[in-house]
Each structure stands twice: as C-alpha cells, then as structure tokens.
N, C-alpha and C positions, 0 to 999 in steps of 0.2 A: 292456244300458244301462240307466240309471236313467229313472224316469218325468219327472225334471227337462230331460232331453235331448228327449224327445218332447212336453212339454207346450206349449212356444211353437208347434210345427208345428200342433198340434191346436187351440189357438187361433186362430192364423192362418186354417186352414182354414174354422173355425166362423163367423170374422168374414167370410171371403169367402161362405161361403154365406148368412149373414143379409144380407149387401150386396146379393147377387144376388136373393134371395127379395124384398126389399123395392122393388128397382127393376131389373128385368133389363136393358132398354134402356140406361139410364145406366151400370151396371155394365160390359155389353160395351163401350161408348165409353170407360169409363174405363180397362179393360184394354187396349185398343187404344192408347190415348194412351201409358199406362204402359209397353207393349212397346217403343213408338216412342222414348220417352224411354230406356229401358234400352238399347237398340241404338245410339243416337245416343251415348250416353256410354261404352258399351263399344268402340266405334269410336274415340271420341276418346281412351281410354285406350290402346287398341293400337298406334294411330299414334304415340303419345308413347313407348311403350315400344320398339317395334320401330325406328322411324325415329331417333329422338332419344336413345334408352337412359336414359331417366328411370328413377330408383331406384323401387322398389316402394312403400317409406314415403311418398315424395312423392306418387305416384300415389295411394295410400289418402287422404292428407290432402287432395289436391286434389279428390278425388271427394267427400268429406264436406263440403267447404267449396261446393262446386258444389251439392249437393242442399241445403243449408241456404239456400243464395243462392235456389235455384229455389222452396223453398218461402215464402221471405220475399216474392219479386216475386207469386208466385200470392196470397197473403194480401194484398198491396198491391191488385192488381186486383179482387181479391173485395171488398175494403173500399170501392173506388173505385165500385162497382156500385150 
C-alpha cells in the first residue's frame, strides 16, 4: 500500500497525541463524549436499517447531515457563551 493510505491515519494519531499532551483531562472527557455520540448514532442507524429497512445511501446521507447539524448546534452554543 502507498504512503497516501497511511498518511491520514498517522496525522490523526499525531493530532490525538498532541491534544492529549496539551490537556489530558479535557481530552479524556472529549473522548468519552465522542464515543457516546458515536454509539448513539450507530444505534440510531442500526435500528433504521434493521427495523425499517432504510437504504444504505439514505443512511449515509442522513448521518452526514446529522453530524453537520450537530457541529452547527455546538457552534451556536459555544458562540452564546
């Protein structure tokens, strides 16, 4: 495999290390929140796929919109503080 495959993985790992090194307590809090967010989103998608038979492309688009909306809501909350 080429270096282009591994470069994003290495850069993400480096970013996580530098973020952890900067503030370990906040990093662990963010990781826990992110995992809870991911598990909730995964459960939501699995329920839709198994119970309602929603198509994969629709689920992918729905997740992308949900993530963008979440970031926008977080931005608005941070801006209000």
